[in-house]
N, C-alpha and C positions, 0 to 999 in steps of 0.2 A: 298557293303552293310555296312551301318554304325551301329556300336555297341554302345549301351548306356553305358556310363562309370559311371553312378550313378544309385542307386536304386530308387524306388518310394519314399522312405523316404529322399532322398537327400544325402545318404552316397556314397562316392566315391568307386567304385569297383577297385580291383587290376588289373593291366594290365596283360594280358596273352601273351605268346609268339606269338600267332596268332594276337593279337592286334598290337604288335610291328612290326610284319612282314608286316602288312597292312599299316603302316605309310609311308608317303612320306617325302623326305628331304624338309627343309624349302624353298629352292629356287624353288622347284616345286609346293609347296602347297600354298605359300603366295605371294601376290603382292609385288613389290619392296619396296613401301613405308613402309609396315609393317616389312619387313626384315630389313630395315635401322633402324627403331625404336627399334627393338629388339637388334640389334648389338650395338646401341648407349648406351643402358643401361649397357652393360658390365657385368662383374661378380660381384656378391654381396659378400662383405666381412663383416663378423659379427664384431661388435665393441667389443663384449665380447665372444670370442671363448672359447669353453669348452676345458679344459685340461684333458688329460687322464693320 
């Protein structure tokens, strides 16, 4: 069963533990060409990291 992750107003709902348990690994859920595209993007590094 798919759960809506947004409200009728378009606000994003917080993920629950149940939502996370129902997720599949990328290699099971996406075709290979999309997996390659996601991997090629790499991690995003901010040019202006916030200092604490």
